Every structure is written in structure tokens, then in C-alpha cells.
N, C-alpha and C positions, 0 to 999 in steps of 0.2 A: 452678522450685524455689527456695524461700527459702534465704538463707544460713544456715549453722549458727549456733546461739546462741554468744555469747562464751564463752570457755573459762575466764575468771577473774572473780572478783568485781569487781576493779578495772575490767575491760573492761565488765562489765554496768553498773556505776555510771556510767561515763563515757558509755556509749551512751544510758542513760536520760536523763542530763543533756543530751546533745547533741540528742536527739530532742525533749525538752520545750522546750529553748531555741530550736529551729527554729520554734516556734509552730504547727507542723503536727500535733502529737500532744498528747494529754492522757490522764490516768487518770480513768476514770469508775466510779462504782458507784451502783446504785439498787436499792432494795428497798421493802418496804411501809412502812419508816420514813422514807424520803426519798431524795434525790438528792444526790450529791457529785461535784465536779469538781476535780481537781488539775491545774493548768496553769501555763504561763508566759504572762502576760497583761500587756500594757502595761509590759514590761520587768522584771517581778518574778514570783516564784512565788506563786501564790494557791491556796487550797483554799476553794471556795465550797460551802456546803451549805444545803439547805432540807429540813425534815422536821417530824416530829411535835413535836420539841423547839424548833422555831423556825428562825431563819436564823442562819448563822454565816459569818464570813469570817476566814481565817487567812492572814497574810502571812508567808512563809518568806524571810527576808532574804538568805540565802546558799545556795550549792550544798550545803554541809554540813548546813544546817538542813533543806533539802529531803530529802536522802538519809537523814538521821536520822528524819525524819517518815515517809518511805516504809518504812523498816526497822521502825520502831515498830509500824506498822499491819500489816506482812506478815511480819516476822521469826520470831516464835514459831510453833511447830507445835502443833496440838491433837491430843492422843493419848488413847486410852482406857487408863487404868491401873486395873486391877481393876474394869472395867466402868464407870468414871467418866471423863468428859472432864477433861483436865488440860493446861494450857499447858506447853510445854517450850521454854526459852530457850537452853539450851546446845546449839546445833546443831553438827554435825560440819562440816568445811569443804565436803564434798560437798552437805550439806543447805543450807548457807548459799548456795552457788552456785546450787542449784536454786531457792531462794526468789527470788534476784535475777533469774534467768532468767524466772521466772514473772511478775515485775513488768514486765519488758520485753515479754513476750507480751501483757500486759494493755493496753499502749498502743494507743490508737485514734485515728483522725483527729479533730482538734479542729474539729468541724463549725461552720458558722455558727450553728446553733441552740444549741450548747453555748457558743459565744462570747457569744451574746446572754444566755444564762442567767447567765454570770459577770458580764457588764456590768450586768445588772439587780440582782444581789446587791451589786455594788460601788456602784451608784447609790443603792441603799436605805441603805447605811451612810453614804454621802456626804451624803445628805439629812438623816440624823440629826445629823451633825456640824454642818450649817448651820442647823438649826432652833433657835430659842430655847428654853432649858430652863426 
């Protein structure tokens, strides 16, 4: 039986940081538009993405930058208001806790294949930096 989820937002945030920094876990998403990986790789937080819009690499230099980025992507709730979808940013404390718990639940093992994906994206940008303009 898995342990119960953390009971506070602070505990969720710390557990998310600890798991990512272990190098064993990452956040992934993939859909018809592309693939994204948020991980701790070579001593820094990176978000590597490849999709219809091209390739991107985001370096998140601190714990707070990472947590802010995760919250920006996952914090708001999409609700139907008079039949129309609308984002709601003013979450109750219980909703905020639930959102952070969901982010923890999304963590997956950082597989060798995902590590290679991040390394390829990083190498692509490194090669651009080294090529004459």
C-alpha cells in the first residue's frame, strides 16, 4: 500500500523537489503536439520539449523557479461557467493542496530513454551555440 499523500502544500513541494533532485523521477507529458520532459539533469532543472512548434529547452536555475513553473502549468482549474470553459486562478487551500498532490502523482521514473531524449535536446542546443553564425 503506497504511503498517503502529503498533508500540506509545503510537504508536497518539498517532496516534488526531493524526488526530482534524486534523478530517479521526472514529469512527462506527450500528446499529438509533442513531448515534454521536466527533470533534474546534470545538476540543474531542465524542461525539454519537441513538437509541432519546434524544439525548446528551458533551464530553471533554482528550486523556486522550478516550483513556480510547475504551478504555472498546473495551478489553475478549468471550469465550465455558463457552458463555457474558463480558467480559475483563485483556488481554495484544499484545491491548491489537491493540485500539488496531483503533480506528485504525475512523477514517473526517469527512464534511460527519457534521459537520452533530454541529452539529445541539450546536445542540439549545444551544437547551435558552437556553430558559426
